[in-house]
N, CA, C and O atoms as a Tripos MOL2 file, in Angstrom:
@<TRIPOS>MOLECULE
protein
  276   275    69     0     0
PROTEIN
NO_CHARGES

@<TRIPOS>ATOM
      1 N         -31.3200  -90.5330 -132.4500 N.3       1 MET1
      2 CA        -30.5410  -90.6500 -133.6680 C.3       1 MET1
      3 C         -31.3030  -89.9470 -134.7930 C.2       1 MET1
      4 O         -32.5030  -90.1600 -134.9620 O.2       1 MET1
      5 N         -30.6190  -89.1300 -135.5430 N.am      2 SER2
      6 CA        -31.2290  -88.4020 -136.6460 C.3       2 SER2
      7 C         -31.5260  -89.3420 -137.8100 C.2       2 SER2
      8 O         -30.6470  -90.0850 -138.2460 O.2       2 SER2
      9 N         -32.7320  -89.3150 -138.3070 N.am      3 LYS3
     10 CA        -33.1080  -90.1750 -139.4370 C.3       3 LYS3
     11 C         -32.4980  -89.6870 -140.7490 C.2       3 LYS3
     12 O         -32.4150  -90.4550 -141.7070 O.2       3 LYS3
     13 N         -32.0710  -88.4240 -140.8100 N.am      4 ARG4
     14 CA        -31.4440  -87.8990 -142.0250 C.3       4 ARG4
     15 C         -30.1550  -88.6260 -142.3560 C.2       4 ARG4
     16 O         -29.7980  -88.7560 -143.5270 O.2       4 ARG4
     17 N         -29.4580  -89.0970 -141.3470 N.am      5 HIS5
     18 CA        -28.1460  -89.6910 -141.5380 C.3       5 HIS5
     19 C         -28.1650  -91.2090 -141.4550 C.2       5 HIS5
     20 O         -27.1080  -91.8350 -141.3760 O.2       5 HIS5
     21 N         -29.3430  -91.8060 -141.4730 N.am      6 CYS6
     22 CA        -29.4500  -93.2540 -141.3470 C.3       6 CYS6
     23 C         -29.9360  -93.8800 -142.6410 C.2       6 CYS6
     24 O         -30.7160  -93.2820 -143.3830 O.2       6 CYS6
     25 N         -29.4670  -95.0850 -142.8990 N.am      7 PHE7
     26 CA        -30.0140  -95.8700 -143.9870 C.3       7 PHE7
     27 C         -29.8060  -97.3420 -143.6740 C.2       7 PHE7
     28 O         -28.9470  -97.7040 -142.8700 O.2       7 PHE7
     29 N         -30.5970  -98.1800 -144.3150 N.am      8 VAL8
     30 CA        -30.5640  -99.6200 -144.0710 C.3       8 VAL8
     31 C         -30.0280 -100.3060 -145.3160 C.2       8 VAL8
     32 O         -30.4170  -99.9780 -146.4370 O.2       8 VAL8
     33 N         -29.1410 -101.2510 -145.1090 N.am      9 ASN9
     34 CA        -28.5730 -102.0270 -146.1980 C.3       9 ASN9
     35 C         -28.3730 -103.4470 -145.6840 C.2       9 ASN9
     36 O         -27.6040 -103.6640 -144.7470 O.2       9 ASN9
     37 N         -29.0590 -104.4160 -146.2910 N.am     10 ASP10
     38 CA        -28.9060 -105.8270 -145.9200 C.3      10 ASP10
     39 C         -29.1330 -106.0530 -144.4270 C.2      10 ASP10
     40 O         -28.3280 -106.6990 -143.7560 O.2      10 ASP10
     41 N         -30.2270 -105.5180 -143.9230 N.am     11 LYS11
     42 CA        -30.6330 -105.6750 -142.5250 C.3      11 LYS11
     43 C         -29.6880 -104.9970 -141.5380 C.2      11 LYS11
     44 O         -29.7000 -105.3200 -140.3500 O.2      11 LYS11
     45 N         -28.8780 -104.0690 -142.0130 N.am     12 ARG12
     46 CA        -28.0010 -103.2880 -141.1310 C.3      12 ARG12
     47 C         -28.4370 -101.8400 -141.1900 C.2      12 ARG12
     48 O         -28.8430 -101.3480 -142.2430 O.2      12 ARG12
     49 N         -28.3550 -101.1660 -140.0770 N.am     13 ILE13
     50 CA        -28.6630  -99.7440 -140.0360 C.3      13 ILE13
     51 C         -27.3530  -98.9900 -139.8810 C.2      13 ILE13
     52 O         -26.5730  -99.2540 -138.9660 O.2      13 ILE13
     53 N         -27.1230  -98.0580 -140.7780 N.am     14 PHE14
     54 CA        -25.9150  -97.2490 -140.7340 C.3      14 PHE14
     55 C         -26.2900  -95.8250 -140.3590 C.2      14 PHE14
     56 O         -27.2700  -95.2740 -140.8600 O.2      14 PHE14
     57 N         -25.5100  -95.2460 -139.4830 N.am     15 HIS15
     58 CA        -25.6610  -93.8290 -139.1330 C.3      15 HIS15
     59 C         -24.3940  -93.1520 -139.6070 C.2      15 HIS15
     60 O         -23.3050  -93.4520 -139.1180 O.2      15 HIS15
     61 N         -24.5250  -92.2490 -140.5470 N.am     16 MET16
     62 CA        -23.3670  -91.6050 -141.1460 C.3      16 MET16
     63 C         -23.2060  -90.1820 -140.6200 C.2      16 MET16
     64 O         -24.1550  -89.4000 -140.6020 O.2      16 MET16
     65 N         -22.0130  -89.8710 -140.2020 N.am     17 ALA17
     66 CA        -21.6710  -88.5160 -139.7780 C.3      17 ALA17
     67 C         -20.1770  -88.3240 -140.0220 C.2      17 ALA17
     68 O         -19.3860  -89.2380 -139.7880 O.2      17 ALA17
     69 N         -19.8030  -87.1780 -140.4750 N.am     18 ILE18
     70 CA        -18.3910  -86.8880 -140.6970 C.3      18 ILE18
     71 C         -17.8620  -86.1920 -139.4520 C.2      18 ILE18
     72 O         -18.3840  -85.1620 -139.0260 O.2      18 ILE18
     73 N         -16.8210  -86.7730 -138.8820 N.am     19 ILE19
     74 CA        -16.2060  -86.1880 -137.7000 C.3      19 ILE19
     75 C         -14.7240  -85.9650 -137.9690 C.2      19 ILE19
     76 O         -14.1270  -86.6280 -138.8180 O.2      19 ILE19
     77 N         -14.1610  -85.0580 -137.2630 N.am     20 ASP20
     78 CA        -12.7150  -84.8200 -137.2790 C.3      20 ASP20
     79 C         -12.1520  -84.3290 -138.6020 C.2      20 ASP20
     80 O         -10.9300  -84.2570 -138.7370 O.2      20 ASP20
     81 N         -12.9690  -83.9920 -139.5740 N.am     21 TYR21
     82 CA        -12.3950  -83.5980 -140.8510 C.3      21 TYR21
     83 C         -11.7670  -82.2120 -140.8180 C.2      21 TYR21
     84 O         -11.0590  -81.8380 -141.7530 O.2      21 TYR21
     85 N         -12.0070  -81.4560 -139.7800 N.am     22 LEU22
     86 CA        -11.3810  -80.1410 -139.6620 C.3      22 LEU22
     87 C         -10.1310  -80.1580 -138.7800 C.2      22 LEU22
     88 O          -9.4560  -79.1400 -138.6280 O.2      22 LEU22
     89 N          -9.8310  -81.3210 -138.2020 N.am     23 GLN23
     90 CA         -8.6630  -81.4050 -137.3370 C.3      23 GLN23
     91 C          -7.4100  -81.6950 -138.1520 C.2      23 GLN23
     92 O          -7.4410  -82.4600 -139.1160 O.2      23 GLN23
     93 N          -6.3310  -81.0860 -137.7580 N.am     24 GLU24
     94 CA         -5.0480  -81.3200 -138.4170 C.3      24 GLU24
     95 C          -4.3970  -82.5790 -137.8680 C.2      24 GLU24
     96 O          -4.6030  -82.9420 -136.7100 O.2      24 GLU24
     97 N          -3.6110  -83.2410 -138.7070 N.am     25 TRP25
     98 CA         -2.7970  -84.3660 -138.2590 C.3      25 TRP25
     99 C          -1.4880  -83.7640 -137.7590 C.2      25 TRP25
    100 O          -0.5200  -83.6320 -138.5080 O.2      25 TRP25
    101 N          -1.4790  -83.4050 -136.4850 N.am     26 ASN26
    102 CA         -0.3500  -82.6900 -135.9120 C.3      26 ASN26
    103 C           0.2340  -83.4940 -134.7450 C.2      26 ASN26
    104 O          -0.1270  -84.6510 -134.5290 O.2      26 ASN26
    105 N           1.1230  -82.8700 -134.0140 N.am     27 PHE27
    106 CA          1.7700  -83.5590 -132.9010 C.3      27 PHE27
    107 C           0.7560  -84.0690 -131.8780 C.2      27 PHE27
    108 O           0.9100  -85.1710 -131.3520 O.2      27 PHE27
    109 N          -0.2680  -83.2850 -131.5950 N.am     28 ALA28
    110 CA         -1.2790  -83.6940 -130.6090 C.3      28 ALA28
    111 C          -2.0110  -84.9640 -131.0580 C.2      28 ALA28
    112 O          -2.2650  -85.8490 -130.2410 O.2      28 ALA28
    113 N          -2.3520  -85.0610 -132.3470 N.am     29 LYS29
    114 CA         -3.0350  -86.2610 -132.8540 C.3      29 LYS29
    115 C          -2.0840  -87.4560 -132.8550 C.2      29 LYS29
    116 O          -2.4960  -88.5810 -132.5690 O.2      29 LYS29
    117 N          -0.8180  -87.2150 -133.1760 N.am     30 LYS30
    118 CA          0.1670  -88.3000 -133.1240 C.3      30 LYS30
    119 C           0.3600  -88.7870 -131.6930 C.2      30 LYS30
    120 O           0.4900  -89.9880 -131.4530 O.2      30 LYS30
    121 N           0.3790  -87.8570 -130.7480 N.am     31 LEU31
    122 CA          0.4960  -88.2220 -129.3370 C.3      31 LEU31
    123 C          -0.7480  -88.9900 -128.8760 C.2      31 LEU31
    124 O          -0.6390  -89.9470 -128.1090 O.2      31 LEU31
    125 N          -1.9190  -88.5720 -129.3430 N.am     32 GLU32
    126 CA         -3.1590  -89.2970 -129.0190 C.3      32 GLU32
    127 C          -3.0580  -90.7460 -129.4920 C.2      32 GLU32
    128 O          -3.3910  -91.6730 -128.7530 O.2      32 GLU32
    129 N          -2.5980  -90.9320 -130.7260 N.am     33 ARG33
    130 CA         -2.4660  -92.2910 -131.2680 C.3      33 ARG33
    131 C          -1.4580  -93.1020 -130.4630 C.2      33 ARG33
    132 O          -1.7130  -94.2570 -130.1220 O.2      33 ARG33
    133 N          -0.3170  -92.4980 -130.1610 N.am     34 PHE34
    134 CA          0.7030  -93.1880 -129.3750 C.3      34 PHE34
    135 C           0.1500  -93.6080 -128.0180 C.2      34 PHE34
    136 O           0.3370  -94.7450 -127.5860 O.2      34 PHE34
    137 N          -0.5260  -92.6880 -127.3560 N.am     35 THR35
    138 CA         -1.0850  -92.9720 -126.0280 C.3      35 THR35
    139 C          -2.1100  -94.0940 -126.0890 C.2      35 THR35
    140 O          -2.0800  -95.0140 -125.2710 O.2      35 THR35
    141 N          -3.0080  -94.0190 -127.0480 N.am     36 LYS36
    142 CA         -4.0670  -95.0300 -127.1420 C.3      36 LYS36
    143 C          -3.5210  -96.4070 -127.4890 C.2      36 LYS36
    144 O          -4.0160  -97.4110 -126.9780 O.2      36 LYS36
    145 N          -2.5110  -96.4720 -128.3490 N.am     37 THR37
    146 CA         -2.0010  -97.7830 -128.7580 C.3      37 THR37
    147 C          -0.9520  -98.3420 -127.8060 C.2      37 THR37
    148 O          -0.9830  -99.5290 -127.4810 O.2      37 THR37
    149 N          -0.0290  -97.5090 -127.3580 N.am     38 ASN38
    150 CA          1.0840  -98.0090 -126.5540 C.3      38 ASN38
    151 C           0.8410  -98.0050 -125.0560 C.2      38 ASN38
    152 O           1.4420  -98.7990 -124.3320 O.2      38 ASN38
    153 N          -0.0220  -97.1330 -124.5840 N.am     39 ILE39
    154 CA         -0.2740  -97.0650 -123.1390 C.3      39 ILE39
    155 C          -1.6120  -97.7200 -122.7840 C.2      39 ILE39
    156 O          -1.7020  -98.4730 -121.8150 O.2      39 ILE39
    157 N          -2.6340  -97.4340 -123.5650 N.am     40 LEU40
    158 CA         -3.9630  -97.9840 -123.2730 C.3      40 LEU40
    159 C          -4.2290  -99.3110 -123.9790 C.2      40 LEU40
    160 O          -5.2180  -99.9810 -123.6820 O.2      40 LEU40
    161 N          -3.3630  -99.6950 -124.9010 N.am     41 GLY41
    162 CA         -3.4830 -100.9880 -125.5650 C.3      41 GLY41
    163 C          -4.6210 -101.0920 -126.5680 C.2      41 GLY41
    164 O          -5.1090 -102.1910 -126.8280 O.2      41 GLY41
    165 N          -5.0480  -99.9840 -127.1290 N.am     42 LYS42
    166 CA         -6.1310 -100.0030 -128.1260 C.3      42 LYS42
    167 C          -5.6270 -100.6050 -129.4450 C.2      42 LYS42
    168 O          -4.4300 -100.5920 -129.7320 O.2      42 LYS42
    169 N          -6.5480 -101.1210 -130.2220 N.am     43 ASP43
    170 CA         -6.2360 -101.7280 -131.5140 C.3      43 ASP43
    171 C          -5.8560 -100.6550 -132.5330 C.2      43 ASP43
    172 O          -6.6490  -99.7530 -132.8060 O.2      43 ASP43
    173 N          -4.6690 -100.7420 -133.0890 N.am     44 ARG44
    174 CA         -4.1800  -99.7640 -134.0670 C.3      44 ARG44
    175 C          -5.0550  -99.7030 -135.3150 C.2      44 ARG44
    176 O          -5.1780  -98.6480 -135.9360 O.2      44 ARG44
    177 N          -5.6540 -100.8140 -135.6770 N.am     45 GLN45
    178 CA         -6.4180 -100.8940 -136.9200 C.3      45 GLN45
    179 C          -7.7680 -100.2040 -136.8510 C.2      45 GLN45
    180 O          -8.3510  -99.8970 -137.8910 O.2      45 GLN45
    181 N          -8.2790  -99.9530 -135.6560 N.am     46 THR46
    182 CA         -9.6350  -99.4060 -135.5300 C.3      46 THR46
    183 C          -9.6770  -97.9610 -135.0360 C.2      46 THR46
    184 O         -10.7560  -97.3740 -134.9470 O.2      46 THR46
    185 N          -8.5400  -97.3890 -134.7210 N.am     47 LEU47
    186 CA         -8.5230  -96.0100 -134.2250 C.3      47 LEU47
    187 C          -8.8540  -95.0080 -135.3300 C.2      47 LEU47
    188 O          -8.5390  -95.2340 -136.4990 O.2      47 LEU47
    189 N          -9.4810  -93.9170 -134.9560 N.am     48 SER48
    190 CA         -9.6930  -92.8300 -135.9170 C.3      48 SER48
    191 C          -8.4960  -91.8830 -135.9330 C.2      48 SER48
    192 O          -8.3370  -91.1000 -136.8690 O.2      48 SER48
    193 N          -7.6640  -91.9510 -134.9140 N.am     49 ALA49
    194 CA         -6.4690  -91.1010 -134.8530 C.3      49 ALA49
    195 C          -5.3560  -91.7640 -135.6690 C.2      49 ALA49
    196 O          -4.4360  -92.3750 -135.1250 O.2      49 ALA49
    197 N          -5.4740  -91.6220 -137.0080 N.am     50 ILE50
    198 CA         -4.4560  -92.1600 -137.9070 C.3      50 ILE50
    199 C          -4.1610  -91.1240 -138.9780 C.2      50 ILE50
    200 O          -4.9010  -90.1560 -139.1550 O.2      50 ILE50
    201 N          -3.0760  -91.3450 -139.6790 N.am     51 GLU51
    202 CA         -2.6440  -90.4370 -140.7430 C.3      51 GLU51
    203 C          -3.7680  -90.3110 -141.7740 C.2      51 GLU51
    204 O          -4.3960  -91.3140 -142.1130 O.2      51 GLU51
    205 N          -4.0370  -89.1020 -142.2800 N.am     52 PRO52
    206 CA         -5.2010  -88.8600 -143.1410 C.3      52 PRO52
    207 C          -5.3210  -89.7540 -144.3760 C.2      52 PRO52
    208 O          -6.4230  -90.2050 -144.6890 O.2      52 PRO52
    209 N          -4.2340  -90.0210 -145.0770 N.am     53 ASN53
    210 CA         -4.3310  -90.8770 -146.2670 C.3      53 ASN53
    211 C          -4.7170  -92.3060 -145.9120 C.2      53 ASN53
    212 O          -5.4800  -92.9480 -146.6350 O.2      53 ASN53
    213 N          -4.1950  -92.7980 -144.8080 N.am     54 THR54
    214 CA         -4.5470  -94.1370 -144.3410 C.3      54 THR54
    215 C          -6.0160  -94.1850 -143.9330 C.2      54 THR54
    216 O          -6.7220  -95.1450 -144.2400 O.2      54 THR54
    217 N          -6.4710  -93.1390 -143.2370 N.am     55 TYR55
    218 CA         -7.8820  -93.0690 -142.8360 C.3      55 TYR55
    219 C          -8.7900  -93.0400 -144.0670 C.2      55 TYR55
    220 O          -9.8110  -93.7270 -144.1000 O.2      55 TYR55
    221 N          -8.4250  -92.2530 -145.0710 N.am     56 ALA56
    222 CA         -9.2320  -92.1560 -146.2890 C.3      56 ALA56
    223 C          -9.3240  -93.5010 -147.0000 C.2      56 ALA56
    224 O         -10.3950  -93.8810 -147.4710 O.2      56 ALA56
    225 N          -8.2180  -94.2160 -147.0790 N.am     57 SER57
    226 CA         -8.2220  -95.5440 -147.7090 C.3      57 SER57
    227 C          -9.1000  -96.5150 -146.9460 C.2      57 SER57
    228 O          -9.8800  -97.2560 -147.5450 O.2      57 SER57
    229 N          -8.9790  -96.5160 -145.6260 N.am     58 ARG58
    230 CA         -9.7840  -97.4110 -144.7900 C.3      58 ARG58
    231 C         -11.2590  -97.0780 -144.9070 C.2      58 ARG58
    232 O         -12.0900  -97.9820 -144.9920 O.2      58 ARG58
    233 N         -11.5960  -95.8030 -144.9150 N.am     59 PHE59
    234 CA        -12.9860  -95.3810 -145.0300 C.3      59 PHE59
    235 C         -13.5640  -95.7890 -146.3880 C.2      59 PHE59
    236 O         -14.6750  -96.3140 -146.4630 O.2      59 PHE59
    237 N         -12.8040  -95.5450 -147.4590 N.am     60 GLY60
    238 CA        -13.2600  -95.9250 -148.7950 C.3      60 GLY60
    239 C         -13.4780  -97.4230 -148.9250 C.2      60 GLY60
    240 O         -14.4600  -97.8590 -149.5250 O.2      60 GLY60
    241 N         -12.5750  -98.2060 -148.3710 N.am     61 LYS61
    242 CA        -12.7020  -99.6690 -148.4080 C.3      61 LYS61
    243 C         -13.9540 -100.1110 -147.6480 C.2      61 LYS61
    244 O         -14.7050 -100.9560 -148.1360 O.2      61 LYS61
    245 N         -14.1840  -99.5530 -146.4710 N.am     62 PHE62
    246 CA        -15.3750  -99.8990 -145.6920 C.3      62 PHE62
    247 C         -16.6460  -99.5520 -146.4610 C.2      62 PHE62
    248 O         -17.5680 -100.3640 -146.5360 O.2      62 PHE62
    249 N         -16.6980  -98.3510 -147.0330 N.am     63 MET63
    250 CA        -17.8820  -97.9410 -147.7730 C.3      63 MET63
    251 C         -18.1450  -98.8850 -148.9500 C.2      63 MET63
    252 O         -19.2850  -99.2860 -149.1840 O.2      63 MET63
    253 N         -17.1180  -99.2280 -149.6670 N.am     64 TYR64
    254 CA        -17.2690 -100.1080 -150.8200 C.3      64 TYR64
    255 C         -17.7410 -101.5010 -150.4070 C.2      64 TYR64
    256 O         -18.6520 -102.0610 -151.0160 O.2      64 TYR64
    257 N         -17.1120 -102.0580 -149.3640 N.am     65 GLU65
    258 CA        -17.3990 -103.4340 -148.9650 C.3      65 GLU65
    259 C         -18.6960 -103.6040 -148.1750 C.2      65 GLU65
    260 O         -19.3350 -104.6530 -148.2600 O.2      65 GLU65
    261 N         -19.0890 -102.5950 -147.4120 N.am     66 HIS66
    262 CA        -20.2140 -102.7900 -146.4910 C.3      66 HIS66
    263 C         -21.4330 -101.9260 -146.7620 C.2      66 HIS66
    264 O         -22.5290 -102.2410 -146.2970 O.2      66 HIS66
    265 N         -21.2630 -100.8650 -147.4900 N.am     67 VAL67
    266 CA        -22.3710  -99.9270 -147.6650 C.3      67 VAL67
    267 C         -22.8450  -99.8770 -149.1010 C.2      67 VAL67
    268 O         -24.0430  -99.9990 -149.3560 O.2      67 VAL67
    269 N         -21.9450  -99.7030 -150.0350 N.am     68 LEU68
    270 CA        -22.3330  -99.4610 -151.4190 C.3      68 LEU68
    271 C         -22.7330 -100.7210 -152.1710 C.2      68 LEU68
    272 O         -23.5100 -100.6450 -153.1230 O.2      68 LEU68
    273 N         -22.2280 -101.8600 -151.7720 N.am     69 LEU69
    274 CA        -22.5780 -103.1040 -152.4680 C.3      69 LEU69
    275 C         -23.6380 -103.8840 -151.7530 C.2      69 LEU69
    276 O         -24.0360 -104.9530 -152.2160 O.2      69 LEU69
@<TRIPOS>BOND
     1     1     2 1
     2     2     3 1
     3     3     4 2
     4     3     5 am
     5     5     6 1
     6     6     7 1
     7     7     8 2
     8     7     9 am
     9     9    10 1
    10    10    11 1
    11    11    12 2
    12    11    13 am
    13    13    14 1
    14    14    15 1
    15    15    16 2
    16    15    17 am
    17    17    18 1
    18    18    19 1
    19    19    20 2
    20    19    21 am
    21    21    22 1
    22    22    23 1
    23    23    24 2
    24    23    25 am
    25    25    26 1
    26    26    27 1
    27    27    28 2
    28    27    29 am
    29    29    30 1
    30    30    31 1
    31    31    32 2
    32    31    33 am
    33    33    34 1
    34    34    35 1
    35    35    36 2
    36    35    37 am
    37    37    38 1
    38    38    39 1
    39    39    40 2
    40    39    41 am
    41    41    42 1
    42    42    43 1
    43    43    44 2
    44    43    45 am
    45    45    46 1
    46    46    47 1
    47    47    48 2
    48    47    49 am
    49    49    50 1
    50    50    51 1
    51    51    52 2
    52    51    53 am
    53    53    54 1
    54    54    55 1
    55    55    56 2
    56    55    57 am
    57    57    58 1
    58    58    59 1
    59    59    60 2
    60    59    61 am
    61    61    62 1
    62    62    63 1
    63    63    64 2
    64    63    65 am
    65    65    66 1
    66    66    67 1
    67    67    68 2
    68    67    69 am
    69    69    70 1
    70    70    71 1
    71    71    72 2
    72    71    73 am
    73    73    74 1
    74    74    75 1
    75    75    76 2
    76    75    77 am
    77    77    78 1
    78    78    79 1
    79    79    80 2
    80    79    81 am
    81    81    82 1
    82    82    83 1
    83    83    84 2
    84    83    85 am
    85    85    86 1
    86    86    87 1
    87    87    88 2
    88    87    89 am
    89    89    90 1
    90    90    91 1
    91    91    92 2
    92    91    93 am
    93    93    94 1
    94    94    95 1
    95    95    96 2
    96    95    97 am
    97    97    98 1
    98    98    99 1
    99    99   100 2
   100    99   101 am
   101   101   102 1
   102   102   103 1
   103   103   104 2
   104   103   105 am
   105   105   106 1
   106   106   107 1
   107   107   108 2
   108   107   109 am
   109   109   110 1
   110   110   111 1
   111   111   112 2
   112   111   113 am
   113   113   114 1
   114   114   115 1
   115   115   116 2
   116   115   117 am
   117   117   118 1
   118   118   119 1
   119   119   120 2
   120   119   121 am
   121   121   122 1
   122   122   123 1
   123   123   124 2
   124   123   125 am
   125   125   126 1
   126   126   127 1
   127   127   128 2
   128   127   129 am
   129   129   130 1
   130   130   131 1
   131   131   132 2
   132   131   133 am
   133   133   134 1
   134   134   135 1
   135   135   136 2
   136   135   137 am
   137   137   138 1
   138   138   139 1
   139   139   140 2
   140   139   141 am
   141   141   142 1
   142   142   143 1
   143   143   144 2
   144   143   145 am
   145   145   146 1
   146   146   147 1
   147   147   148 2
   148   147   149 am
   149   149   150 1
   150   150   151 1
   151   151   152 2
   152   151   153 am
   153   153   154 1
   154   154   155 1
   155   155   156 2
   156   155   157 am
   157   157   158 1
   158   158   159 1
   159   159   160 2
   160   159   161 am
   161   161   162 1
   162   162   163 1
   163   163   164 2
   164   163   165 am
   165   165   166 1
   166   166   167 1
   167   167   168 2
   168   167   169 am
   169   169   170 1
   170   170   171 1
   171   171   172 2
   172   171   173 am
   173   173   174 1
   174   174   175 1
   175   175   176 2
   176   175   177 am
   177   177   178 1
   178   178   179 1
   179   179   180 2
   180   179   181 am
   181   181   182 1
   182   182   183 1
   183   183   184 2
   184   183   185 am
   185   185   186 1
   186   186   187 1
   187   187   188 2
   188   187   189 am
   189   189   190 1
   190   190   191 1
   191   191   192 2
   192   191   193 am
   193   193   194 1
   194   194   195 1
   195   195   196 2
   196   195   197 am
   197   197   198 1
   198   198   199 1
   199   199   200 2
   200   199   201 am
   201   201   202 1
   202   202   203 1
   203   203   204 2
   204   203   205 am
   205   205   206 1
   206   206   207 1
   207   207   208 2
   208   207   209 am
   209   209   210 1
   210   210   211 1
   211   211   212 2
   212   211   213 am
   213   213   214 1
   214   214   215 1
   215   215   216 2
   216   215   217 am
   217   217   218 1
   218   218   219 1
   219   219   220 2
   220   219   221 am
   221   221   222 1
   222   222   223 1
   223   223   224 2
   224   223   225 am
   225   225   226 1
   226   226   227 1
   227   227   228 2
   228   227   229 am
   229   229   230 1
   230   230   231 1
   231   231   232 2
   232   231   233 am
   233   233   234 1
   234   234   235 1
   235   235   236 2
   236   235   237 am
   237   237   238 1
   238   238   239 1
   239   239   240 2
   240   239   241 am
   241   241   242 1
   242   242   243 1
   243   243   244 2
   244   243   245 am
   245   245   246 1
   246   246   247 1
   247   247   248 2
   248   247   249 am
   249   249   250 1
   250   250   251 1
   251   251   252 2
   252   251   253 am
   253   253   254 1
   254   254   255 1
   255   255   256 2
   256   255   257 am
   257   257   258 1
   258   258   259 1
   259   259   260 2
   260   259   261 am
   261   261   262 1
   262   262   263 1
   263   263   264 2
   264   263   265 am
   265   265   266 1
   266   266   267 1
   267   267   268 2
   268   267   269 am
   269   269   270 1
   270   270   271 1
   271   271   272 2
   272   271   273 am
   273   273   274 1
   274   274   275 1
   275   275   276 2
@<TRIPOS>SUBSTRUCTURE
     1 MET1         2 RESIDUE 1 A MET
     2 SER2         6 RESIDUE 1 A SER
     3 LYS3        10 RESIDUE 1 A LYS
     4 ARG4        14 RESIDUE 1 A ARG
     5 HIS5        18 RESIDUE 1 A HIS
     6 CYS6        22 RESIDUE 1 A CYS
     7 PHE7        26 RESIDUE 1 A PHE
     8 VAL8        30 RESIDUE 1 A VAL
     9 ASN9        34 RESIDUE 1 A ASN
    10 ASP10       38 RESIDUE 1 A ASP
    11 LYS11       42 RESIDUE 1 A LYS
    12 ARG12       46 RESIDUE 1 A ARG
    13 ILE13       50 RESIDUE 1 A ILE
    14 PHE14       54 RESIDUE 1 A PHE
    15 HIS15       58 RESIDUE 1 A HIS
    16 MET16       62 RESIDUE 1 A MET
    17 ALA17       66 RESIDUE 1 A ALA
    18 ILE18       70 RESIDUE 1 A ILE
    19 ILE19       74 RESIDUE 1 A ILE
    20 ASP20       78 RESIDUE 1 A ASP
    21 TYR21       82 RESIDUE 1 A TYR
    22 LEU22       86 RESIDUE 1 A LEU
    23 GLN23       90 RESIDUE 1 A GLN
    24 GLU24       94 RESIDUE 1 A GLU
    25 TRP25       98 RESIDUE 1 A TRP
    26 ASN26      102 RESIDUE 1 A ASN
    27 PHE27      106 RESIDUE 1 A PHE
    28 ALA28      110 RESIDUE 1 A ALA
    29 LYS29      114 RESIDUE 1 A LYS
    30 LYS30      118 RESIDUE 1 A LYS
    31 LEU31      122 RESIDUE 1 A LEU
    32 GLU32      126 RESIDUE 1 A GLU
    33 ARG33      130 RESIDUE 1 A ARG
    34 PHE34      134 RESIDUE 1 A PHE
    35 THR35      138 RESIDUE 1 A THR
    36 LYS36      142 RESIDUE 1 A LYS
    37 THR37      146 RESIDUE 1 A THR
    38 ASN38      150 RESIDUE 1 A ASN
    39 ILE39      154 RESIDUE 1 A ILE
    40 LEU40      158 RESIDUE 1 A LEU
    41 GLY41      162 RESIDUE 1 A GLY
    42 LYS42      166 RESIDUE 1 A LYS
    43 ASP43      170 RESIDUE 1 A ASP
    44 ARG44      174 RESIDUE 1 A ARG
    45 GLN45      178 RESIDUE 1 A GLN
    46 THR46      182 RESIDUE 1 A THR
    47 LEU47      186 RESIDUE 1 A LEU
    48 SER48      190 RESIDUE 1 A SER
    49 ALA49      194 RESIDUE 1 A ALA
    50 ILE50      198 RESIDUE 1 A ILE
    51 GLU51      202 RESIDUE 1 A GLU
    52 PRO52      206 RESIDUE 1 A PRO
    53 ASN53      210 RESIDUE 1 A ASN
    54 THR54      214 RESIDUE 1 A THR
    55 TYR55      218 RESIDUE 1 A TYR
    56 ALA56      222 RESIDUE 1 A ALA
    57 SER57      226 RESIDUE 1 A SER
    58 ARG58      230 RESIDUE 1 A ARG
    59 PHE59      234 RESIDUE 1 A PHE
    60 GLY60      238 RESIDUE 1 A GLY
    61 LYS61      242 RESIDUE 1 A LYS
    62 PHE62      246 RESIDUE 1 A PHE
    63 MET63      250 RESIDUE 1 A MET
    64 TYR64      254 RESIDUE 1 A TYR
    65 GLU65      258 RESIDUE 1 A GLU
    66 HIS66      262 RESIDUE 1 A HIS
    67 VAL67      266 RESIDUE 1 A VAL
    68 LEU68      270 RESIDUE 1 A LEU
    69 LEU69      274 RESIDUE 1 A LEU
């Protein structure tokens, strides 16, 4: 694990990396989400294959609640 992307907050170690920011929210990503939720039974709330605005809101909320405070 790269130490450049790690930090500790309240006895937790976070590893930060930006992934998927160059991928488009297109038919293939929508199909990925459908497959993971409806066929594989994955939790809709925790998938990264979600609409970009929803992902941004979820990411911002996580950062505020768990990292920045």
